[in-house]
N, C-alpha and C positions, 0 to 999 in steps of 0.2 A: 291557678295558684298553687305553689309548691306547699310541703307541709311546714316548711319553715317560715312561709309567708303568713300561713294561718296563726302561727305561734306569734309572730309579730302584732297581728291585728288584735288577737285576744290580750296581749301585753299592753298595747298601747291605746286601747280603747277605753279603758278605765276611767278616763277624764271625760268621755262623751257620754257615759251613763251616768256618771256621778251628778251631773248637775241637776237632776230633777228632785226637788223637794219631794221626799219619798211619799209625801201627802199627794196632791194631784200631781201625777208624774207627766205632765202634759209636755212629751217629748223633750222635756228636761232630762230625762234619763236618757235621751238621745243626743242631746246636745250641750247640756250642762254638765258640769260636773259638782256640783253640790251645792246645795242652798246653804252657803256658808256666810259668815259675816266677818268683815274686816274693819278697819278703823275708818273714820270719815276721811283721813288722809291717806291712810296706808291700808292696803288690801289685807284681808285675812288670808293666811296661808292655807289653802285647801288641804283637808287631810288626805293622806296619801294611802289610798286603799287599792294600789295598783294590783291586778291580777297577774302573778308572777307565775307564768307557765314555762318558761325556759329559761335555764340556767346561763350565766355569763359564760362567753365563748373563752376558751383557754388559748394559749399560744400554740399548743400542739394538737392534733387531730386526735379524738378518742379511739380506741379500739373498737372493733367491730360489736364486742361484747358490751362495750360501754354504750354504744347506740342503742342496743337492746335493751339495756337497763333504763335508759333514759326514756325510751318509747313506752316501757311499762309504767315508768313513773308518772309521765303525762297522762297516760289512759287513766291511772288511778285519780289523777287530780281533776279531770272532766267530771263535771256535774250533770247527771242525766235528769231530763224533766220530760214527762209525757206530752205529746202535741197531738191530741186527737183532732182539734180543730184546724190544723194545719192550713187546709185551703181557704177557710174564712180568714185566719190569722193573716195568711200571705195578703189576702185582698185588703185587709185593714192596715197592713203594713205599707203597701203601696198607696193607699189613699192618704196616709199620714205623710208618706214621703212627697207626694204631690202637693199637699197643702204646705209643706215646709218650704219648698221652692217657689212655690207660686204666691203664698201669702207671707207666712212666718219670716223668712230671711229677708225678704226686701222690706217689710216693716220694721224688722229689728235693725237693719242695717241703716235705715233711716233714723230711727231712734238714737242709735249709737253716734250717728254724725252730728246730731244737733244737741246731744246732751253730754257735758263735759264729764270726763272719767271720775274725778273727785265727786261730783253729784251721783253718779251710779252707784259708786261705792258706799257712799251715804245711804242710799236708798236700800241697798242690799242689806247693809248693817241693820237698818231699821226693821226690815222684814224679818231678819234672822232672830232679832230680839222679840218681836212680837209674837213669833212662833215657839217661844221658850216652853209654854205649857205642854206641848207635844213632847218635847224631849224630857222635861221634867218628870211627868207622869210615867212615862215608859222607862226611864232609869229606874225609878222605884219599883216597877212591876218587875224589872229584871234584877232587882237586888243591888243595883248600882248607886247606894246612897251617897257615897261620895262624890260621884260624878253630878248627881242631882243637886247636890249642895253647891258645886262649882256653878252650874247652869242657873241657880237661884241667885246666888252672890254677883254672877256676872249680869244678870237681869236687873238687879237692884242698882248697882253701880252704873251700867249703861242707859238706864232709864232716866236717871237723875243727872250725874255728871256728864253723860254721854248725850243727853237732849234728846229723850225718847227712844235712844238708840242709834240715832244716826252717827254718833262717834263710838269708838271702842276703848275707852279708857280702862276698862276692866283689863284689857290685854296690855295696852300700851303704857299704863302707869303702874298696875298691880301684878303684871305677870300671870294673869288668870288666862290661859290659853283656851279656846273654845274646844270643848270635848268633841268626840266623835258624834255624829247625829244618831239618835235612836228614834225608832217609829214602831208602831203597832204591829206592823208585819213581822219585825224582828222579835218583838216580845212574843208573838204567837208562836215563832220559831222557837223560842227558848222554852216553851212550854210543850213542845213536842209535836206540834202541827206541821205537817209536811207541806211542800210546795203545791201539792195537786197538780193541776196540769197548766200549761203555759197559755196565756191569753194575750192577745194584742186589741187594746181597746181604741175604738175611734177617738182621736184626738190625744188620749192620755197615753198611748204608746204601749210598751211591752209590760206585763205583770204576769201574776199567777194566781190562782185561786186564793191562795193564803195573803197575798200582797194586796189583793182586791179587797179582801175583807178588811185588811188593816187600813187601806186608804179610806175606805167608807167610815170606819171607826175613828179614825185620825181627825175627821172633819169636824167631830164634835169637841174635840181639843184646840181647834184652831179658831181664835178670836174673830178671824175675819168671817167665819160661818155664821156668826150672829149679828152681822151688819145688817141693817134695814135701810131701804129695800133691797130685794136680792140682786137688781140691777148694779147697785152701789158694791156690793160684796163681790160680784163678777168682774166689775170694773177694776177693783184694787187687785184681785188675784191676776188680771190680765197685766196689769202695770208690774207687779211682782215678776212674773213669768218674762215679761218682755224684757225687764231691766236685767235679770240673770242671763237670759240668752244672749245678751249683747256682748258679754265677756266670752262667748264661746262660738262665735260666727267661724265658720270655716272646720270645725272639729268633726262634724258629721260627715262632710264632703270627703275629708281625708279618710275617716274609717270606711265609708263606702266604696272609695276608689280602690282600697286596699283589700277588699273582700270579694271573693269569688261569687259568693252567695250572701249578700248582705242580710237577708232574713234569717238565715241560720246563724251566722256570725253574730248578729245582734241577740238573738236567743242565748246563745252560748255565753256571750260576754255579761249579758244581764243576770242570769243565773249565777254565774260564777262571782259577779260582783256582790250580788245580795248575799251569797254564802259566806264571803269574806266579811261582810258588815256583821253577820251574825256571829261570827267566831271572835270578833274583836271586843 
């Protein structure tokens, strides 16, 4: 893969990592692009957090010096992260990769075939509305009070007029666009906590020490965590994940096919994607 191919992968793969509700990132980081909500009849437009590592091509070829400046700028934009567990992380990556093709993809494809798209959109809306406390609390912790107010207003409108959040009248009727997702990992970053080192968790996919802490902490803000018995909570989370995955079948395959080393490409895309989220 040439250098320009690598740039293409990094720029185009943002939709892949986006899909994981930053909370349990069960490969949704790999194949979803963001646990977002739309309306029961019209999908929510996912926020565009694309990692722009390559500038648009101009009609004329740049001078040699311009290529040097471009390379220097791209180098500055690369986010480095330590990976002392690379042998173990690679093993976990290939385990997850195998599970995706042998279990997740076939099951998700079946789910997509038997569940009409309007129903899947409504289910996605419901879960996005349900996890409002995660975003609401972290917005306040990051000093984004106006965004938190928008989250609360959307929740109140969609829970009532939207029938428990299956619809999105807050957006469709009142023009309240869904804000960017906020999670505890982003909050910890705003308080100065570094990534730490890179980790690939079995089933949960790519993460870092900071984001792993954030994922665990975020569980206590997720209403599903308090559902009893535990089996019911696991089943609800499985429905949420499968439903969201149904919107992104094929994205991981495209990402993998365009990467010389999918493990390294996934690591770089994940770190840059999270860095962009923190900056927003």
